[in-house]
VEXDREN-2710 file (C-alpha; in Angstrom, 1 decimal):
% VEXDREN-2710
k/r/px/py/pz
1/LEU/-23.9/-9.0/-1.7
2/VAL/-24.8/-11.7/-4.3
3/ARG/-27.9/-13.1/-5.9
4/PRO/-28.7/-16.1/-8.1
5/SER/-27.6/-15.6/-11.7
6/VAL/-28.5/-16.7/-15.2
7/SER/-25.7/-14.7/-16.8
8/PRO/-23.7/-16.1/-19.7
9/TRP/-20.6/-15.0/-17.8
10/GLY/-19.1/-17.3/-15.1
11/ALA/-15.7/-16.9/-13.4
12/PRO/-14.1/-19.6/-11.3
13/VAL/-13.6/-19.1/-7.5
14/LEU/-11.0/-20.1/-4.9
15/LEU/-10.7/-19.5/-1.1
16/VAL/-7.7/-17.5/0.2
17/LYS/-6.7/-17.5/3.9
18/LYS/-6.8/-14.1/5.6
19/LYS/-4.4/-12.8/8.3
20/ASP/-7.0/-13.2/11.0
21/GLY/-7.4/-16.9/10.2
22/GLY/-10.7/-16.6/8.3
23/SER/-11.2/-17.3/4.6
24/ARG/-12.0/-14.9/1.7
25/LEU/-13.9/-16.0/-1.3
26/CYS/-11.9/-14.8/-4.3
27/VAL/-13.3/-14.8/-7.8
28/ASP/-10.8/-15.2/-10.7
29/TYR/-11.8/-12.4/-13.0
30/ARG/-8.8/-12.5/-15.3
31/GLN/-10.8/-13.2/-18.4
32/LEU/-13.2/-10.4/-17.6
33/ASN/-10.4/-8.0/-16.8
34/LYS/-8.8/-8.7/-20.2
35/LEU/-11.9/-7.3/-21.9
36/THR/-12.4/-4.4/-19.5
37/ILE/-11.6/-0.8/-20.5
38/LYS/-9.2/0.3/-17.7
39/ASN/-10.0/3.2/-15.3
40/LYS/-6.8/5.3/-15.2
41/TYR/-7.7/7.1/-11.9
42/PRO/-4.3/7.3/-10.1
43/LEU/-3.5/5.7/-6.8
44/PRO/-1.5/8.1/-4.6
45/ARG/2.3/7.6/-4.1
46/ILE/3.0/6.3/-0.6
47/ASP/5.9/8.8/-0.2
48/ASP/3.6/11.7/-1.0
49/LEU/1.1/10.6/1.6
50/MET/3.8/10.3/4.3
51/ASP/5.2/13.7/3.5
52/GLN/1.8/15.3/4.6
53/LEU/2.3/14.2/8.2
54/ARG/4.9/16.7/9.2
55/GLY/4.1/18.1/12.7
56/ALA/1.4/15.6/13.6
57/SER/1.6/14.0/17.0
58/VAL/-1.9/12.4/17.4
59/PHE/-3.2/9.7/15.1
60/SER/-6.3/7.6/14.5
61/LYS/-6.7/4.8/12.0
62/ILE/-10.0/3.7/10.5
63/ASP/-10.5/0.6/8.3
64/LEU/-13.7/0.1/6.4
65/ARG/-15.5/-3.2/6.6
66/SER/-15.1/-4.9/3.2
67/GLY/-14.9/-1.5/1.6
68/TYR/-15.5/-2.7/-2.0
69/HIS/-18.7/-4.4/-1.0
70/GLN/-20.2/-1.0/0.1
71/ILE/-20.2/0.2/-3.5
72/LYS/-23.2/-0.9/-5.6
73/VAL/-22.7/-2.1/-9.2
74/LYS/-24.7/-0.6/-12.1
75/GLU/-27.6/-2.9/-12.8
76/SER/-26.6/-3.5/-16.4
77/ASP/-23.1/-4.6/-15.4
78/ILE/-24.1/-7.0/-12.6
79/PRO/-24.2/-10.1/-15.0
80/LYS/-20.5/-9.6/-15.8
81/THR/-19.6/-10.3/-12.1
82/ALA/-21.2/-13.8/-12.2
83/PHE/-19.2/-16.7/-10.7
84/ARG/-19.6/-20.4/-10.4
85/ILE/-19.4/-22.5/-7.3
86/TRP/-20.3/-26.1/-6.5
87/TYR/-23.9/-25.3/-5.7
88/GLY/-24.8/-22.8/-8.2
89/HIS/-24.3/-19.7/-10.3
90/TYR/-24.3/-16.2/-8.6
91/GLU/-23.5/-12.6/-9.4
92/TYR/-22.4/-9.6/-7.2
93/VAL/-24.7/-6.7/-6.8
94/VAL/-21.8/-4.8/-5.1
95/MET/-18.3/-4.3/-6.2
96/SER/-16.2/-7.4/-6.0
97/PHE/-12.6/-8.0/-5.1
98/GLY/-10.5/-8.9/-8.2
99/VAL/-12.2/-6.7/-10.7
100/THR/-9.5/-4.7/-12.4
101/ASN/-11.1/-1.2/-11.9
102/ALA/-12.1/-1.7/-8.3
103/PRO/-9.1/0.0/-6.7
104/ALA/-9.4/3.0/-9.0
105/VAL/-13.2/3.4/-8.6
106/PHE/-12.9/3.1/-4.8
107/MET/-10.0/5.5/-4.5
108/ASP/-11.9/8.0/-6.6
109/TYR/-15.0/7.7/-4.4
110/MET/-13.0/8.1/-1.2
111/ASN/-11.1/11.1/-2.5
112/ARG/-14.4/12.8/-3.5
113/ILE/-16.1/12.4/-0.1
114/PHE/-13.0/13.5/1.8
115/ARG/-11.9/16.2/-0.7
116/SER/-12.0/19.1/1.7
117/PHE/-10.0/17.2/4.4
118/LEU/-7.2/15.9/2.2
119/ASP/-3.7/17.4/2.6
120/LYS/-5.0/18.9/5.9
121/PHE/-5.7/16.2/8.4
122/VAL/-6.8/13.1/6.4
123/VAL/-4.8/10.5/4.4
124/VAL/-6.7/7.9/2.4
125/PHE/-5.4/4.9/0.6
126/ILE/-8.3/2.9/-0.8
127/ASP/-10.1/1.7/2.3
128/ASP/-7.5/2.8/4.9
129/ILE/-8.1/6.1/6.5
130/LEU/-5.6/8.0/8.7
131/ILE/-6.5/11.0/10.7
132/TYR/-3.6/13.1/12.0
133/SER/-3.5/16.2/14.1
134/ARG/-1.0/18.5/15.9
135/THR/-2.8/18.5/19.2
136/PRO/-5.3/16.4/21.1
137/GLU/-7.9/19.2/20.9
138/GLU/-7.5/19.4/17.1
139/HIS/-7.8/15.6/16.9
140/GLY/-11.1/15.5/18.6
141/GLU/-12.6/17.9/16.1
142/HIS/-10.9/16.1/13.1
143/LEU/-12.1/12.7/14.2
144/ARG/-15.7/14.0/14.7
145/MET/-15.7/15.4/11.2
146/VAL/-14.5/12.2/9.6
147/LEU/-17.0/10.0/11.5
148/GLU/-19.8/12.3/10.4
149/ILE/-18.8/11.9/6.8
150/LEU/-18.8/8.1/7.2
151/LYS/-22.2/8.2/8.8
152/ALA/-23.7/10.4/6.1
153/LYS/-22.4/8.2/3.4
154/GLN/-23.4/5.0/5.3
155/LEU/-19.9/3.5/5.2
156/ASN/-19.4/0.9/7.8
157/VAL/-16.1/0.4/9.6
158/LYS/-14.4/-2.7/11.0
159/PHE/-14.0/-1.6/14.6
160/SER/-11.6/-4.5/15.5
161/LYS/-9.1/-2.9/13.0
162/CYS/-9.6/0.7/14.0
163/GLU/-7.3/2.5/16.5
164/PHE/-7.8/5.9/18.1
165/TRP/-5.8/8.6/19.8
166/LEU/-2.3/7.1/19.2
167/ASP/1.1/8.6/19.6
168/GLU/2.5/6.0/17.2
169/VAL/0.5/4.3/14.4
170/LYS/1.2/1.5/11.9
171/PHE/0.0/2.6/8.5
172/LEU/0.7/1.2/5.0
173/GLY/3.7/-0.8/6.2
174/HIS/5.2/2.1/8.1
175/VAL/5.4/3.2/11.8
176/ILE/4.5/6.9/12.1
177/SER/5.1/9.2/15.1
178/ALA/6.1/12.8/15.8
179/GLU/9.7/11.6/15.4
180/GLY/9.2/10.6/11.8
181/ILE/8.6/7.4/9.9
182/ALA/10.2/3.9/10.1
183/VAL/9.7/0.5/8.5
184/ASP/7.0/-1.6/10.2
185/PRO/8.8/-4.2/12.4
186/ALA/6.5/-6.9/11.0
187/LYS/7.9/-6.2/7.6
188/VAL/11.4/-6.3/8.9
189/GLU/10.7/-9.7/10.4
190/SER/9.3/-11.0/7.1
191/VAL/12.5/-9.8/5.4
192/LEU/14.7/-11.6/7.9
193/GLN/12.7/-14.8/7.3
194/TRP/12.9/-14.5/3.5
195/GLU/14.4/-17.6/2.0
196/HIS/16.9/-17.5/-0.9
197/PRO/15.1/-16.8/-4.2
198/ARG/15.0/-19.9/-6.5
199/THR/13.1/-18.4/-9.4
200/VAL/12.7/-15.1/-11.2
201/THR/9.3/-14.7/-9.6
202/ASP/11.0/-15.1/-6.1
203/ILE/13.4/-12.4/-7.0
204/GLN/10.7/-10.1/-8.3
205/SER/8.8/-10.5/-5.0
206/PHE/11.8/-9.8/-2.8
207/VAL/12.9/-6.8/-4.9
208/GLY/9.4/-5.5/-4.9
209/LEU/9.3/-5.5/-1.1
210/ALA/12.7/-3.9/-0.8
211/GLY/11.8/-1.3/-3.5
212/TYR/8.7/-0.3/-1.5
213/TYR/11.1/0.9/1.2
214/ARG/13.8/2.3/-1.1
215/ARG/13.7/5.8/0.4
216/PHE/15.1/4.1/3.6
217/ILE/18.0/2.3/1.8
218/GLU/21.1/4.2/0.8
219/GLU/22.4/3.2/-2.7
220/PHE/19.4/1.0/-3.3
221/SER/19.7/1.0/-7.1
222/LYS/23.4/0.0/-6.9
223/ILE/22.9/-2.8/-4.4
224/VAL/20.0/-4.4/-6.3
225/VAL/21.7/-4.6/-9.7
226/PRO/22.9/-8.3/-9.4
227/LEU/19.3/-9.4/-8.6
228/THR/17.6/-7.4/-11.3
229/GLN/20.0/-8.7/-13.9
230/LEU/18.7/-12.3/-13.2
231/THR/15.2/-11.2/-14.1
232/ARG/16.1/-10.2/-17.7
233/LYS/14.8/-12.3/-20.6
234/GLU/17.2/-15.0/-21.8
235/GLN/19.4/-14.5/-18.7
236/PRO/20.3/-17.9/-17.2
237/PHE/19.4/-18.1/-13.5
238/ILE/22.8/-18.5/-11.9
239/TRP/23.1/-17.5/-8.3
240/THR/26.5/-15.8/-8.0
241/ASP/28.5/-14.3/-5.1
242/ALA/27.3/-10.9/-6.2
243/CYS/23.7/-12.1/-6.0
244/GLU/24.3/-13.4/-2.5
245/TRP/25.9/-10.1/-1.4
246/SER/23.0/-8.1/-2.9
247/PHE/20.4/-10.3/-1.2
248/GLY/22.2/-10.1/2.2
249/GLU/22.9/-6.4/1.9
250/LEU/19.3/-5.5/1.2
251/LYS/18.2/-7.5/4.2
252/ARG/20.8/-5.8/6.4
253/LYS/19.9/-2.3/5.1
254/LEU/16.2/-2.9/5.7
255/THR/16.6/-4.3/9.2
256/THR/18.9/-1.4/10.2
257/SER/17.0/1.4/8.4
258/PRO/16.9/4.8/10.1
259/VAL/13.8/6.7/11.3
260/LEU/13.3/9.3/8.5
261/VAL/12.2/12.8/9.5
262/LEU/9.2/14.3/7.7
263/PRO/10.2/17.3/5.6
264/ASP/9.4/20.9/6.7
265/SER/9.0/23.1/3.6
266/GLY/9.8/26.2/5.8
267/GLU/13.3/24.9/6.7
268/PRO/16.4/24.6/4.4
269/PHE/17.4/21.3/2.9
270/ASP/20.8/19.7/2.3
271/VAL/21.4/17.4/-0.6
272/TYR/24.5/15.2/-0.7
273/CYS/25.3/13.4/-4.0
274/ASP/27.7/10.7/-5.0
275/VAL/28.4/9.7/-8.6
276/SER/30.2/6.7/-10.0
277/HIS/30.3/4.5/-13.1
278/GLN/27.8/2.2/-11.4
279/GLY/25.2/4.9/-10.7
280/LEU/24.0/8.0/-8.9
281/GLY/23.2/8.2/-5.2
282/CYS/22.0/11.1/-3.0
283/VAL/20.6/11.8/0.4
284/LEU/18.1/14.5/1.3
285/MET/18.6/15.9/4.8
286/GLN/17.1/18.6/7.1
287/ASN/18.7/19.8/10.3
288/ARG/21.3/17.0/10.0
289/LYS/18.7/14.3/9.9
290/VAL/17.8/12.0/6.9
291/VAL/14.6/12.8/5.0
292/ALA/15.1/10.2/2.2
293/TYR/17.7/8.3/0.2
294/ALA/17.5/8.2/-3.6
295/SER/19.5/6.4/-6.3
296/ARG/19.4/5.3/-9.9
END
């Protein structure tokens, strides 16, 4: 992964604890990233990925082992990845975490190798791969095709994080089944445990999490207004009753969110709208079941 370096570059490092209890060496590439021409390859919208899963009832999930480290760096660019530790100066010969273009480069690569499977039975988000099928028979064939691609490209998986032949799967913070999609209970628990925001950064973190699940929250834009107002420049940080209500209501909505059905393009949709001076809200439904909420 790394080799000794004599590069004029040298980023600092820190250790970050992982969910499994281990530690990850993280290089602080902020100065390098400021000078890097950005790769504008788009990351997919999570909602668009979820909408592909209509009709699926069997799922498998594959996680690549340190996916970024399976991509080699161009020889002339290797010195730019150099970092300093207590015992020396090293540089990455593979793509490192923290480099600004890493997500875009990896997403581009994964989309290229799975191009013929996308929108059919494979969803890819960076190094997370979801295989979905209507029947167990289909799933066996789909799984075989995906594994053959991974073998041909010599991409290694982390078996402890892979799951196969599931009726219900957790993927990108959602629980997916034939019934539809719901918020991952682990995320619900983290919302319940969230302490009152004390700074603008705290508010931005909470609103960011809530906003990730806005399609589950009726009138999200209206509810969140008191919190977003506190993030404005030159706005004094005063926690009002309206802020308390907004914080509590978002928690309540997230922890009681419905299971959303996945849309069927062959069936009619119903759209219900509500307009007021505070904003616009609507709900998209199909067969009397909620597909998504939207607001602004």
